[in-house]
C-alpha positions as CSV (number, residue, x, y, z in Angstrom):
1,M,-18.4,-35.8,-16.9
2,G,-16.8,-36.7,-13.6
3,N,-15.2,-34.2,-11.3
4,L,-12.1,-32.5,-12.8
5,R,-9.2,-31.3,-10.6
6,R,-6.2,-29.4,-12.0
7,T,-3.0,-31.5,-12.2
8,R,-0.6,-29.1,-14.0
9,Y,-0.1,-25.4,-14.6
10,C,-0.3,-24.1,-18.2
11,G,3.0,-22.3,-18.3
12,E,5.1,-25.1,-16.8
13,V,4.6,-28.0,-19.3
14,R,7.4,-28.6,-21.9
15,L,8.2,-31.0,-24.7
16,P,9.5,-33.8,-22.4
17,D,6.0,-33.9,-20.9
18,A,4.4,-34.8,-24.2
19,G,2.4,-38.1,-24.0
20,Q,1.1,-37.3,-20.5
21,E,-2.6,-36.9,-19.7
22,M,-3.3,-33.8,-17.6
23,V,-5.9,-31.4,-16.4
24,V,-5.4,-27.6,-16.7
25,A,-7.5,-24.7,-15.7
26,G,-7.6,-21.0,-16.5
27,S,-9.1,-18.3,-18.7
28,I,-9.4,-18.3,-22.5
29,A,-7.0,-15.7,-23.8
30,K,-7.9,-16.2,-27.4
31,C,-10.0,-18.6,-29.5
32,R,-9.7,-19.4,-33.2
33,D,-12.2,-21.5,-35.1
34,K,-10.7,-22.7,-38.3
35,G,-13.6,-24.8,-39.4
36,G,-13.3,-28.4,-38.2
37,I,-10.4,-27.5,-35.9
38,I,-10.5,-25.1,-33.0
39,F,-7.4,-23.6,-31.2
40,A,-7.9,-21.9,-27.8
41,D,-5.1,-20.3,-25.8
42,L,-5.6,-21.1,-22.1
43,R,-4.0,-18.6,-19.6
44,D,-3.3,-19.2,-16.0
45,T,-0.9,-17.4,-13.6
46,T,2.1,-19.3,-15.0
47,G,1.5,-18.6,-18.7
48,I,-0.4,-19.9,-21.8
49,L,-1.0,-23.4,-23.2
50,Q,-2.8,-24.0,-26.6
51,L,-5.8,-26.3,-26.4
52,V,-6.9,-28.1,-29.6
53,F,-10.2,-29.6,-30.7
54,D,-10.8,-31.3,-34.0
55,D,-13.0,-33.8,-35.8
56,G,-11.7,-36.5,-33.6
57,T,-12.9,-34.7,-30.5
58,D,-16.1,-35.8,-28.7
59,R,-19.0,-34.0,-30.4
60,D,-20.3,-32.5,-27.1
61,V,-16.8,-31.3,-26.2
62,F,-16.4,-29.8,-29.7
63,A,-19.7,-28.0,-29.3
64,K,-18.6,-26.5,-26.0
65,A,-15.3,-25.4,-27.7
66,Q,-17.3,-23.6,-30.4
67,S,-19.1,-21.6,-27.6
68,L,-15.8,-20.4,-26.0
69,R,-15.1,-16.7,-25.9
70,S,-12.3,-14.6,-24.5
71,E,-12.1,-14.7,-20.7
72,Y,-14.4,-17.7,-20.3
73,V,-13.1,-19.7,-17.3
74,V,-12.6,-23.3,-18.1
75,I,-11.1,-26.6,-16.9
76,A,-9.9,-29.1,-19.5
77,K,-8.5,-32.6,-19.6
78,G,-6.5,-34.0,-22.4
79,L,-3.3,-35.4,-23.8
80,L,-0.2,-33.2,-24.1
81,R,1.4,-33.6,-27.6
82,E,4.1,-32.0,-29.7
83,R,2.9,-29.2,-31.9
84,D,3.2,-29.3,-35.6
85,A,3.6,-25.5,-35.9
86,K,5.9,-24.6,-33.1
87,T,6.3,-21.0,-31.9
88,T,8.8,-19.2,-29.7
89,K,6.3,-16.5,-28.7
90,I,5.3,-18.5,-25.6
91,A,7.3,-20.8,-23.4
92,T,5.0,-23.7,-24.2
93,G,5.3,-23.2,-27.9
94,D,6.5,-26.8,-28.6
95,V,3.4,-28.5,-27.2
96,E,-0.4,-28.4,-27.1
97,L,-3.2,-30.1,-25.2
98,Y,-5.5,-32.3,-27.3
99,V,-8.7,-31.9,-25.2
100,S,-10.9,-34.9,-24.3
101,E,-13.0,-33.2,-21.6
102,L,-14.0,-29.6,-21.2
103,R,-16.0,-27.7,-18.6
104,V,-17.0,-24.1,-18.8
105,L,-16.9,-22.8,-15.2
106,S,-17.8,-19.2,-15.8
107,E,-18.8,-17.2,-18.9
108,A,-17.6,-13.7,-19.4
109,E,-19.1,-10.6,-21.0
110,T,-17.1,-8.6,-23.6
111,T,-14.3,-6.8,-21.7
112,P,-13.9,-3.0,-21.9
113,F,-10.6,-3.5,-23.6
114,E,-8.7,-6.5,-25.0
115,I,-6.7,-8.4,-22.5
116,R,-3.4,-8.3,-24.4
117,D,-0.2,-6.2,-24.2
118,E,-0.3,-4.8,-27.7
119,V,-3.5,-2.8,-27.1
120,S,-3.2,0.9,-26.1
121,V,-5.6,1.6,-23.3
122,K,-6.1,4.9,-21.3
123,D,-4.7,4.7,-17.8
124,E,-8.1,5.7,-16.2
125,L,-9.8,2.8,-17.9
126,R,-7.1,0.4,-17.0
127,L,-7.3,1.4,-13.3
128,K,-11.1,1.3,-13.3
129,Y,-10.9,-2.3,-14.4
130,R,-7.6,-3.1,-12.6
131,Y,-8.6,-6.8,-12.2
132,L,-8.7,-7.0,-16.0
133,D,-5.5,-5.0,-16.5
134,L,-3.7,-7.4,-14.2
135,R,-4.5,-10.3,-16.4
136,R,-2.2,-8.9,-19.1
137,E,1.2,-10.5,-19.1
138,S,3.0,-7.1,-18.8
139,M,1.1,-6.3,-15.6
140,H,0.8,-9.8,-14.2
141,Q,4.5,-10.6,-14.2
142,P,5.8,-7.7,-12.1
143,L,3.6,-8.9,-9.2
144,M,4.9,-12.4,-9.6
145,V,8.5,-11.1,-9.6
146,R,7.7,-9.0,-6.5
147,S,6.5,-12.1,-4.7
148,R,9.7,-13.8,-5.5
149,I,11.8,-10.9,-4.3
150,C,10.0,-11.0,-1.0
151,Q,10.7,-14.7,-0.7
152,I,14.4,-14.1,-1.4
153,V,14.6,-11.2,1.1
154,R,13.1,-13.3,3.8
155,N,15.4,-16.2,3.2
156,Y,18.5,-13.9,3.1
157,F,17.8,-12.2,6.4
158,C,16.8,-15.4,8.1
159,D,20.1,-17.0,7.0
160,H,21.8,-14.0,8.6
161,H,20.2,-14.4,12.1
162,F,17.4,-11.9,11.7
163,T,14.0,-12.3,13.3
164,E,10.9,-11.2,11.4
165,I,8.7,-9.2,13.7
166,E,5.5,-7.2,12.9
167,T,5.1,-3.8,14.4
168,P,1.8,-1.9,15.0
169,I,-0.2,-0.3,12.2
170,L,-2.2,1.8,14.7
171,M,0.4,4.0,16.5
172,K,1.1,7.4,18.1
173,S,1.4,10.4,15.9
174,T,4.8,12.1,16.2
175,P,6.2,15.3,14.7
176,E,8.8,15.5,11.9
177,G,8.5,14.0,8.5
178,A,5.4,14.1,6.2
179,R,1.8,14.4,7.3
180,D,0.3,11.4,9.1
181,Y,-2.9,9.6,8.2
182,L,-5.0,9.8,11.3
183,V,-7.5,7.2,12.6
184,P,-10.0,8.3,15.2
185,S,-10.5,6.2,18.3
186,R,-14.2,5.3,19.1
187,V,-13.5,4.2,22.6
188,Q,-11.3,7.2,23.5
189,P,-13.3,10.2,22.0
190,G,-11.1,13.0,20.6
191,R,-8.0,10.9,20.4
192,F,-6.4,9.6,17.3
193,Y,-4.0,6.9,16.1
194,A,-1.6,7.5,13.2
195,L,-0.8,5.1,10.5
196,P,3.0,4.5,10.5
197,Q,5.2,6.5,8.1
198,S,7.8,3.8,9.0
199,P,8.3,1.4,11.9
200,Q,11.2,3.6,13.1
201,L,10.5,3.9,16.8
202,Y,9.4,0.3,17.2
203,K,12.4,-1.2,15.5
204,Q,14.7,0.8,17.8
205,L,12.7,-0.5,20.7
206,L,13.1,-4.0,19.4
207,M,16.9,-3.5,19.6
208,L,16.4,-2.4,23.2
209,S,14.3,-5.5,23.7
210,G,17.3,-7.7,23.0
211,F,16.3,-9.1,19.5
212,D,19.7,-8.1,18.0
213,R,18.6,-8.3,14.4
214,Y,15.0,-7.5,13.1
215,F,13.5,-7.3,9.7
216,Q,10.0,-6.8,8.4
217,I,8.3,-6.2,5.0
218,A,6.3,-3.4,6.4
219,R,3.3,-1.4,5.1
220,C,3.8,2.4,5.5
221,F,1.7,5.5,5.0
222,R,2.4,9.1,4.2
223,D,-0.1,11.8,3.4
224,E,1.9,13.6,0.7
225,D,1.6,14.5,-2.9
226,L,2.0,11.7,-5.4
227,R,4.5,11.3,-8.2
228,A,5.9,8.4,-10.3
229,D,7.8,6.8,-7.5
230,R,5.6,7.8,-4.5
231,Q,2.3,6.4,-3.3
232,P,0.3,7.3,-0.1
233,E,0.7,3.6,1.0
234,F,3.8,1.8,0.2
235,T,6.0,-1.1,1.3
236,Q,9.4,-1.1,3.0
237,I,11.9,-3.8,3.5
238,D,12.8,-2.7,7.0
239,L,15.8,-3.8,9.1
240,E,17.7,-3.0,12.3
241,M,20.9,-4.4,13.8
242,S,22.6,-4.2,17.1
243,F,26.4,-4.2,17.9
244,V,27.3,-3.1,14.4
245,D,28.6,0.0,12.7
246,D,27.6,1.6,9.4
247,N,30.2,-0.5,7.4
248,D,28.6,-3.7,8.7
249,I,25.2,-2.6,7.6
250,M,26.2,-1.6,4.2
251,T,28.3,-4.7,3.6
252,L,25.4,-7.0,4.6
253,N,23.0,-5.1,2.3
254,E,25.4,-5.3,-0.6
255,G,25.1,-9.1,-0.2
256,L,21.3,-8.8,-0.3
257,I,21.4,-6.8,-3.5
258,K,23.9,-9.1,-5.1
259,T,21.7,-12.1,-4.3
260,L,18.5,-10.4,-5.6
261,W,20.0,-9.3,-8.9
262,K,21.5,-12.7,-9.5
263,E,18.4,-14.7,-8.7
264,I,15.9,-12.4,-10.3
265,L,17.8,-11.0,-13.3
266,N,20.8,-13.3,-13.6
267,V,23.0,-10.1,-13.3
268,D,26.3,-10.3,-11.5
269,V,26.6,-7.2,-9.3
270,A,30.1,-6.2,-8.4
271,T,30.7,-5.4,-4.7
272,P,31.7,-3.4,-2.7
273,F,29.7,-0.5,-4.0
274,Q,31.2,2.9,-4.5
275,R,30.8,5.2,-1.5
276,M,30.4,8.9,-2.0
277,P,30.1,11.6,0.7
278,W,27.1,13.8,0.3
279,D,29.3,16.9,-0.2
280,E,31.0,15.2,-3.2
281,A,27.7,14.0,-4.7
282,M,26.3,17.5,-4.6
283,N,29.5,19.1,-5.9
284,R,30.0,16.7,-8.8
285,F,26.4,15.7,-9.7
286,G,24.1,18.3,-8.1
287,S,22.1,15.6,-6.4
288,D,22.1,13.4,-3.3
289,K,21.0,10.5,-5.5
290,P,23.4,10.9,-8.5
291,D,23.0,9.0,-11.7
292,T,26.6,7.9,-12.5
293,R,25.8,6.2,-15.8
294,F,27.0,9.2,-17.8
295,G,29.4,12.1,-17.4
296,L,28.4,15.8,-17.6
297,E,29.8,16.4,-14.2
298,I,29.6,19.8,-12.5
299,L,32.8,21.8,-12.4
300,D,33.6,24.6,-9.9
301,V,35.1,27.5,-11.9
302,S,34.8,30.1,-9.1
303,E,38.5,30.8,-8.9
304,A,38.8,31.2,-12.7
305,V,36.5,34.2,-12.6
306,R,37.1,35.5,-9.1
307,G,37.6,39.3,-9.3
308,T,35.5,39.6,-12.5
309,E,33.3,42.7,-13.0
310,F,30.5,40.6,-14.6
311,V,27.7,41.3,-12.2
312,P,26.0,37.9,-11.8
313,F,29.3,36.2,-11.1
314,K,30.7,39.0,-9.0
315,A,27.5,39.2,-6.8
316,A,27.5,35.4,-6.2
317,L,31.1,35.2,-5.3
318,E,31.0,38.3,-3.0
319,A,28.1,36.8,-1.2
320,G,30.2,33.7,-0.4
321,G,28.7,31.7,-3.2
322,T,29.9,29.9,-6.3
323,V,30.1,29.8,-10.1
324,R,29.7,26.3,-11.5
325,C,29.3,24.8,-15.0
326,I,28.7,21.8,-17.1
327,N,30.8,21.2,-20.2
328,C,28.6,19.4,-22.8
329,K,31.4,17.9,-24.7
330,G,30.9,17.7,-28.5
331,M,27.2,18.7,-28.3
332,A,27.3,22.1,-30.1
333,D,25.5,20.5,-33.0
334,K,22.7,19.3,-30.7
335,L,22.4,22.2,-28.3
336,T,21.3,25.0,-30.5
337,R,20.5,28.4,-29.2
338,K,16.8,27.5,-29.0
339,N,17.6,24.4,-27.0
340,I,19.9,26.3,-24.6
341,D,17.2,28.9,-24.0
342,K,14.8,26.1,-23.1
343,L,17.3,24.8,-20.6
344,A,17.8,28.3,-19.1
345,A,14.1,28.5,-18.5
346,D,14.1,25.1,-16.8
347,A,17.1,26.2,-14.7
348,K,15.1,29.1,-13.3
349,T,12.4,26.7,-11.9
350,Y,15.1,25.3,-9.6
351,G,15.7,28.7,-7.9
352,I,18.6,30.2,-9.8
353,K,18.3,33.5,-11.8
354,G,19.4,32.0,-15.1
355,L,21.9,30.0,-17.1
356,A,24.8,31.5,-19.0
357,Y,26.3,29.7,-21.9
358,T,29.2,29.6,-24.4
359,R,28.8,27.6,-27.6
360,L,31.8,26.8,-29.8
361,T,31.3,25.4,-33.3
362,T,33.7,25.2,-36.2
363,E,31.9,28.1,-37.8
364,N,31.6,30.5,-34.9
365,E,31.5,31.2,-31.2
366,T,28.5,32.5,-29.4
367,S,28.2,33.4,-25.7
368,S,25.7,35.1,-23.5
369,F,28.4,36.5,-21.1
370,E,32.0,36.2,-22.4
371,K,32.0,39.8,-23.8
372,F,31.7,41.0,-20.2
373,L,34.9,39.1,-19.2
374,T,38.5,40.2,-19.7
375,E,40.6,38.1,-22.1
376,E,42.4,36.7,-19.1
377,E,39.2,35.7,-17.4
378,K,37.8,34.2,-20.5
379,A,40.9,32.1,-21.1
380,A,41.0,31.0,-17.4
381,L,37.4,30.0,-17.5
382,R,37.8,28.0,-20.7
383,A,40.9,26.3,-19.4
384,A,39.2,25.4,-16.1
385,A,36.2,24.0,-17.9
386,G,38.2,22.2,-20.6
387,L,36.3,24.0,-23.3
388,E,37.1,23.0,-26.9
389,T,35.6,23.5,-30.4
390,G,32.3,21.5,-30.5
391,D,31.5,22.0,-26.8
392,V,28.7,23.9,-25.1
393,L,29.4,25.4,-21.6
394,L,26.4,25.9,-19.3
395,V,27.1,28.2,-16.3
396,A,25.2,28.9,-13.1
397,A,26.1,31.4,-10.4
398,D,24.4,31.7,-7.0
399,A,25.1,32.8,-3.4
400,N,24.2,29.3,-2.3
401,W,26.4,26.6,-3.7
402,V,23.8,23.9,-3.0
403,K,21.2,25.8,-5.1
404,A,23.6,26.3,-8.0
405,C,24.6,22.6,-8.0
406,T,21.0,21.4,-7.7
407,A,20.0,23.5,-10.7
408,L,22.9,22.2,-12.8
409,G,22.2,18.7,-11.6
410,Q,18.7,18.9,-13.0
411,I,20.0,20.4,-16.3
412,R,22.5,17.6,-16.4
413,L,19.7,15.0,-16.3
414,L,17.5,16.8,-18.8
415,V,20.4,16.9,-21.4
416,A,21.3,13.3,-20.8
417,K,17.7,12.1,-21.2
418,K,16.9,14.3,-24.3
419,Y,20.1,13.2,-26.1
420,D,20.2,9.5,-25.1
421,L,23.4,9.7,-23.1
422,I,22.3,7.1,-20.6
423,D,23.2,3.5,-21.0
424,Q,19.9,1.9,-19.9
425,S,21.5,-1.6,-19.6
426,K,23.7,-0.5,-16.6
427,F,22.9,-0.9,-12.9
428,N,25.1,1.6,-11.2
429,F,24.9,1.3,-7.4
430,L,26.5,3.5,-4.9
431,W,26.2,4.6,-1.3
432,V,25.8,8.3,-0.5
433,T,27.2,8.8,3.0
434,D,27.9,11.5,5.5
435,F,24.6,13.5,5.0
436,P,24.1,16.7,6.8
437,L,22.5,16.0,10.2
438,F,20.1,19.0,9.9
439,E,18.5,21.1,7.2
440,Y,17.1,24.6,7.8
441,S,13.4,25.1,7.2
442,E,12.6,28.7,6.1
443,E,8.9,27.9,6.5
444,E,9.2,26.9,10.1
445,G,12.2,29.1,11.0
446,R,14.2,26.3,12.6
447,W,16.5,23.4,12.0
448,M,14.9,20.1,11.0
449,A,16.4,16.6,11.1
450,M,17.4,15.7,7.5
451,H,16.5,12.0,8.3
452,H,14.9,11.8,11.7
453,P,15.7,12.9,15.3
454,F,17.3,9.7,16.3
455,T,20.2,9.8,13.7
456,L,23.6,9.5,15.2
457,P,25.9,12.5,14.5
458,R,29.4,11.8,13.2
459,A,31.9,11.6,16.0
460,D,33.6,14.9,15.0
461,C,30.3,16.7,15.1
462,I,28.8,15.6,18.4
463,D,30.0,18.7,20.3
464,K,28.4,21.0,17.6
465,V,24.9,19.6,17.7
466,E,23.4,22.6,19.6
467,S,26.1,25.2,19.0
468,D,26.5,24.9,15.2
469,P,23.9,22.5,13.7
470,G,24.5,23.6,10.1
471,A,28.1,22.2,10.4
472,C,27.0,18.7,11.6
473,Y,27.1,15.5,9.6
474,A,25.3,12.3,10.3
475,V,26.3,8.6,10.2
476,A,23.7,8.2,7.5
477,Y,23.7,6.4,4.2
478,D,21.4,6.0,1.2
479,I,21.7,3.3,-1.4
480,V,21.3,4.8,-4.9
481,L,20.6,3.0,-8.1
482,N,20.7,4.9,-11.5
483,G,19.8,8.2,-9.9
484,V,17.0,6.8,-7.7
485,E,17.2,6.5,-3.9
486,M,16.3,2.9,-3.4
487,G,16.7,2.9,0.4
488,G,18.5,4.5,3.2
489,G,19.3,4.4,6.9
490,S,21.6,5.5,9.7
491,M,23.2,4.6,12.9
492,R,21.0,5.6,15.9
493,I,21.7,7.6,19.0
494,N,21.9,5.3,22.0
495,D,23.1,7.9,24.6
496,P,20.1,9.6,26.4
497,A,22.2,12.8,27.0
498,L,23.0,13.1,23.3
499,Q,19.4,12.5,22.4
500,Q,18.4,15.4,24.6
501,H,20.9,17.7,22.8
502,M,19.4,16.6,19.5
503,F,15.9,17.5,20.7
504,K,17.0,20.9,21.9
505,A,18.7,21.6,18.5
506,L,15.5,20.7,16.8
507,G,13.6,23.2,19.0
508,F,11.8,20.7,21.3
509,T,11.2,21.8,24.8
510,E,11.8,19.1,27.4
511,E,8.1,18.8,27.9
512,R,7.3,18.5,24.2
513,A,10.0,15.9,23.7
514,R,8.6,13.8,26.6
515,T,5.1,14.2,25.2
516,C,6.1,12.9,21.8
517,F,8.8,10.4,22.6
518,G,8.7,9.8,26.4
519,F,8.3,6.0,26.0
520,L,11.5,5.8,23.9
521,M,13.4,8.1,26.3
522,D,12.3,6.0,29.2
523,A,13.4,2.8,27.4
524,Y,16.9,4.3,27.0
525,R,17.3,4.5,30.7
526,Y,17.5,0.7,31.0
527,G,20.5,0.2,28.6
528,A,20.6,0.6,24.9
529,P,23.0,-1.3,22.6
530,P,24.6,0.6,19.7
531,H,22.4,0.0,16.8
532,G,21.5,1.1,13.3
533,G,19.5,0.0,10.3
534,M,17.9,1.0,7.1
535,A,14.8,0.5,4.9
536,Y,14.3,-0.1,1.2
537,G,11.3,1.1,-0.8
538,L,10.2,-2.3,-2.1
539,D,8.0,-0.8,-4.8
540,R,10.9,1.3,-6.1
541,M,13.2,-1.7,-6.0
542,V,10.9,-3.8,-8.1
543,M,10.3,-0.9,-10.5
544,L,14.0,-0.4,-11.0
545,M,14.7,-4.1,-11.4
546,L,12.1,-4.4,-14.1
547,G,12.9,-1.2,-15.9
548,R,9.4,0.3,-15.3
549,D,8.8,4.1,-15.2
550,S,6.3,4.1,-12.3
551,I,5.7,2.2,-9.1
552,R,2.0,1.9,-10.1
553,D,3.1,-0.8,-12.5
554,V,4.4,-3.0,-9.6
555,I,1.5,-2.4,-7.1
556,A,-1.6,-4.5,-7.4
557,F,-4.1,-1.7,-6.6
558,P,-2.4,1.7,-6.7
559,K,-3.7,5.2,-6.0
560,V,-3.8,8.0,-8.6
561,Q,-2.8,11.6,-8.4
562,N,-5.5,12.7,-6.0
563,A,-4.7,9.8,-3.7
564,G,-7.9,8.0,-4.7
565,E,-8.4,4.5,-6.1
566,V,-10.4,4.6,-9.4
567,M,-11.7,1.0,-9.2
568,S,-13.3,1.0,-5.8
569,G,-14.0,4.8,-5.6
570,C,-12.1,5.4,-2.3
571,P,-11.9,7.7,-0.4
572,D,-15.6,8.0,-0.1
573,V,-18.2,9.5,2.2
574,V,-19.4,7.3,5.1
575,D,-22.6,6.8,6.9
576,P,-23.4,9.7,9.4
577,K,-23.8,7.0,12.1
578,Q,-20.2,6.0,11.7
579,L,-19.1,9.6,12.2
580,E,-21.4,9.9,15.2
581,D,-19.9,6.8,16.8
582,L,-16.4,8.4,16.3
583,H,-17.5,11.8,17.7
584,I,-16.6,13.5,14.4
585,L,-18.4,16.4,12.9
586,C,-17.5,17.2,9.3
587,E,-17.5,20.9,8.2
588,L,-16.5,21.1,4.6
589,P,-15.1,24.4,3.2
590,A,-17.6,26.3,1.1
591,A,-17.4,25.8,-2.6
592,P,-15.9,28.8,-4.4
593,K,-18.5,31.1,-6.0
594,S,-18.6,31.0,-9.8
595,A,-17.8,34.2,-11.7
596,E,-20.9,36.3,-12.4
């Protein structure tokens, strides 16, 4: 047999190609010997094509076909022809390749699990043999889509005068944000690089370097606890723009989203997106990333019960707090007392003392608190909440309005998910704007930047940065899709004097600010254009577009809960000589003593 070279991909041939001779290559997904005729499904990165061998096939070729097993790697030459028994299960279901030449390039042992989507496999086994898991259609396609998304992103930004620039992976460790991953320097003993949590400082410096518009598909690293939409290493679509305001940035990015959703999903996204200030998002939905696909909005009923003697409400209101509620319309038949008690227990995990309720059915009325109200207060509360027969009222009171709203926001989501109130076919985009500039850390006893120290305060807040940081709002914006923060950004400070005020408000001494950010502060002395930008979590974006539940499904080799990778076994111990070269001495904590 002469040398065979692939001429076509399996998943790309169609009925109009019938009659052509071609060479295809890939792995055997499935083989069926029917006695005198053999069918083999050949899989490559584009899809599956059926190979056929029968009594008219060369005897040596037929003998090789009889030896085929799942995952054997082969290359085959043959004539593409129309199938007698067509199928719609695969894109090439109208055709098959009648094989005249076959070469087995690599045999395969029996795999630890079948390489097909219908098989239930434990996550740990899938991750240990990730290279096998990725052969499955459901795992292979997300990475193909991800590649296409990156291509569209690059084209879109290049068409809008952006320059793609790579920024360093080994950089200076700076305070604020999550914990850094540190990399020791061999040539400068005792000194460390940090892996970037984002390219934030460098992209601002690029604006000061005159590049005007920058983007990068950037690798980022954060040493933080994992969850479904968080990994220790992740990818951002990162961008920065000069001589623009926040409206320019949001409008341009709406165009990107519109393009992506149309080209990848063939979904027409309406623009402009809704814009919602942070205060409104918290008040109505109890979240800075609200899911607007369903109702159950939070209502402020403080005035309806102001002056009450009911202790939980009275204490919250006298402390300057709030009484809020959710009216679960028509859900009295679903939200039984048992289910309400479960929600009350969940509410306590979000920092409030409990959840009061009123449940109205056609048979009776039950309430955990109304007997402590006057008839006037009871009537005023029900009117304010729009309570009717068939409804369930869930009420939270707290001295801190954010805490009360946050708890009800989580209850809102629990109810919606449990009782299927969410239209999964919707893509509800919105911008959450006007975030607080600072948030107070009880742990550190100081104000922290809600985003980062370079975020521009809103114009009406600039004179309060040091004197009243809790009253300051930022020119910051997050893009939210279906209750998930997909990306976010802000306008940046370009006035050195204002930046100094910001550092002081954050508790930085002049010396510490210079130690951490001196290179940026120096750069600002030589002229800085107004600039701003944002970043998307690419992994989250792909996850949301494909309706997946975890970003692990759209990352080739993800980490697990303990930040390790099951397949390769990292992190792992290293040779003592490597540690010696890096001047590192490891002293591990003593193992806890077992109980006698």
